[in-house]
C-alpha positions as CSV (number, residue, x, y, z in Angstrom):
1,X,-132.2,36.7,56.4
2,X,-128.8,36.4,55.1
3,X,-126.3,37.7,56.9
4,X,-124.6,41.3,55.9
5,X,-121.0,40.6,57.3
6,X,-118.2,40.7,54.0
7,X,-116.1,37.1,53.8
8,X,-112.8,36.9,55.4
9,X,-110.3,37.7,52.5
10,X,-108.4,34.9,50.8
11,X,-105.0,35.0,52.5
12,X,-102.3,34.2,50.0
13,X,-99.8,30.8,50.6
14,X,-96.4,31.9,51.9
15,X,-93.7,30.4,49.3
16,X,-89.9,30.6,50.0
17,X,-88.8,34.3,48.1
18,X,-85.6,34.5,49.7
19,X,-86.2,37.1,51.5
20,X,-86.2,36.2,55.1
21,X,-85.9,32.3,54.4
22,X,-82.5,32.6,52.8
23,X,-80.7,29.0,52.8
24,X,-77.5,28.8,50.0
25,X,-77.7,26.0,47.8
26,X,-74.3,25.4,48.2
27,X,-71.4,26.6,50.4
28,X,-68.2,28.4,49.5
29,X,-65.7,26.5,51.3
30,X,-63.0,28.7,49.9
31,X,-63.8,32.1,51.6
32,X,-62.6,33.4,54.3
33,X,-64.6,36.0,55.9
34,X,-60.7,36.9,58.4
35,X,-58.8,36.9,55.0
36,X,-58.3,40.4,53.3
37,X,-60.0,40.6,50.1
38,X,-56.9,40.9,47.5
39,X,-58.3,44.6,46.3
40,X,-57.6,45.6,50.1
41,X,-54.1,43.9,49.9
42,X,-51.0,46.0,48.2
43,X,-49.7,45.2,44.5
44,X,-46.6,43.2,45.0
45,X,-44.5,41.1,42.6
46,X,-45.8,38.0,44.3
47,X,-49.5,39.1,44.4
48,X,-49.3,41.2,40.9
49,X,-51.1,38.9,39.1
50,X,-54.2,38.5,41.1
51,X,-54.9,42.2,40.8
52,X,-55.0,42.1,36.7
53,X,-58.3,42.2,35.3
54,X,-57.8,39.0,33.0
55,X,-60.8,38.6,30.5
56,X,-60.2,42.9,30.1
57,X,-56.9,42.0,29.3
58,X,-57.2,38.9,27.2
59,X,-59.7,41.2,25.2
60,X,-57.9,44.2,24.8
61,X,-55.0,42.3,23.4
62,X,-56.6,39.5,21.3
63,X,-58.9,41.5,19.7
64,X,-56.4,43.8,17.6
65,X,-53.9,40.9,17.2
66,X,-56.3,39.1,15.3
67,X,-57.7,42.5,13.5
68,X,-53.8,42.4,12.6
69,X,-53.2,38.8,11.7
70,X,-56.4,39.5,9.5
71,X,-55.1,42.4,7.4
72,X,-52.7,40.0,5.8
73,X,-55.5,38.1,4.2
74,X,-58.1,40.5,3.7
75,X,-56.9,42.6,0.6
76,X,-57.0,46.5,1.0
77,X,-59.4,48.3,-1.4
78,X,-61.2,51.8,-1.1
79,X,-64.4,50.5,0.7
80,X,-62.2,48.8,3.4
81,X,-59.8,52.0,3.4
82,X,-62.8,54.2,4.0
83,X,-64.3,52.6,6.4
84,X,-61.2,52.0,8.4
85,X,-60.3,55.4,8.9
86,X,-64.4,56.7,9.2
87,X,-64.9,54.1,11.9
88,X,-61.6,55.2,13.7
89,X,-62.5,58.7,13.9
90,X,-66.1,57.8,14.8
91,X,-64.7,55.4,17.8
92,X,-62.5,58.4,19.2
93,X,-65.1,60.7,19.0
94,X,-67.4,58.8,20.7
95,X,-64.7,58.0,23.3
96,X,-64.3,62.0,23.3
97,X,-67.9,62.9,23.8
98,X,-68.7,60.4,26.3
99,X,-65.8,61.7,28.6
100,X,-66.6,65.3,28.3
101,X,-70.4,65.0,28.8
102,X,-69.6,62.4,31.5
103,X,-66.7,64.9,33.7
104,X,-69.6,67.7,33.6
105,X,-72.7,66.2,34.4
106,X,-71.5,66.2,38.8
107,X,-70.2,69.8,38.0
108,X,-72.5,72.6,38.6
109,X,-73.4,75.1,35.3
110,X,-71.0,78.4,35.0
111,X,-68.6,76.1,36.9
112,X,-64.7,75.3,34.5
113,X,-63.5,72.0,34.1
114,X,-60.1,71.3,34.8
């Protein structure tokens, strides 16, 4: 007669998933845990440039500048004028609607928003 015991469950092989045996691939020698982060330091004339988000600054300056420079070579037609005016108002509406909905989301119903 055959034994009635079930076979032992098969165990999965262990693989390094980084949860308990994490080893960094490279060491950051520039990171000093004793030195305070730039956001914890006050803004002065000597370190103001370290507090600037340069990616956003360049994008905010360059995108309108490219548009202004490109407008010299693009002829103004009625379609272009209507599109630019509608686009201007739609972007303003999106910003306004987004701000009003996000500012009220943390307020209880019936509370005035100041």
